[in-house]
C-alpha positions in Angstrom: 26.3 66.8 96.4 25.8 67.3 100.1 29.6 66.9 100.7 30.4 69.7 98.2 27.9 72.0 100.0 29.4 71.1 103.4 32.9 71.7 102.1 31.9 75.0 100.5 30.2 76.1 103.7 33.2 75.4 105.9 35.5 77.2 103.4 33.2 80.2 103.4 33.2 80.4 107.3 36.9 80.0 107.6 37.4 83.0 105.4 34.8 85.1 107.1 36.3 84.9 110.6 39.7 86.3 109.9 38.2 89.3 108.0 36.0 90.0 110.9 39.0 90.2 113.3 40.9 92.5 110.9 37.9 94.8 110.8 37.8 94.9 114.6 41.5 95.7 114.7 41.1 98.5 112.2 38.4 100.2 114.4 40.8 100.3 117.4 41.5 103.9 118.3 45.0 105.2 117.7 44.6 108.2 120.0 42.6 109.1 123.1 41.3 112.4 124.4 42.4 113.4 127.9 41.1 116.2 129.9 42.0 118.1 133.2 41.0 121.1 135.2 43.5 123.8 136.3 43.5 125.3 139.7 41.7 128.3 138.2 38.8 126.1 137.0 39.7 126.2 133.3 39.2 122.9 131.4 42.2 121.7 129.3 42.1 118.8 126.8 45.0 117.1 125.1 45.5 113.7 123.2 47.8 110.8 124.0 48.4 107.6 122.0 46.1 104.7 122.8 48.8 102.8 124.6 49.9 105.8 126.8 48.5 107.1 130.1 47.2 110.6 130.5 48.7 112.7 133.3 47.6 116.2 134.2 49.1 118.6 136.6 46.5 121.1 137.9 49.2 123.2 139.5 51.1 123.7 136.1 47.9 123.5 134.0 49.3 121.2 131.5 49.0 117.5 130.6 51.6 114.9 129.5 51.5 111.4 128.1 53.6 108.7 129.8 54.0 105.0 129.0 51.3 102.7 130.3 53.7 101.4 132.9 55.0 104.9 133.8 54.1 106.9 136.8 52.3 110.3 136.8 54.2 112.9 138.8 
């Protein structure tokens, strides 16, 4: 009887772990909020994908999204 309970407990734990990982992956944000301030002092917000880098030009007063390995100009 103890063997059956032990096997059932191991089986239950093996199914619980992958479901927890999927739930964590589902909560991962798909976009991020980026912000910057223009030369005039106005605040500007824009969104980029989670795997992109936020770049903001205070001179132009606009933001842009570049690849994570990209360079902000």
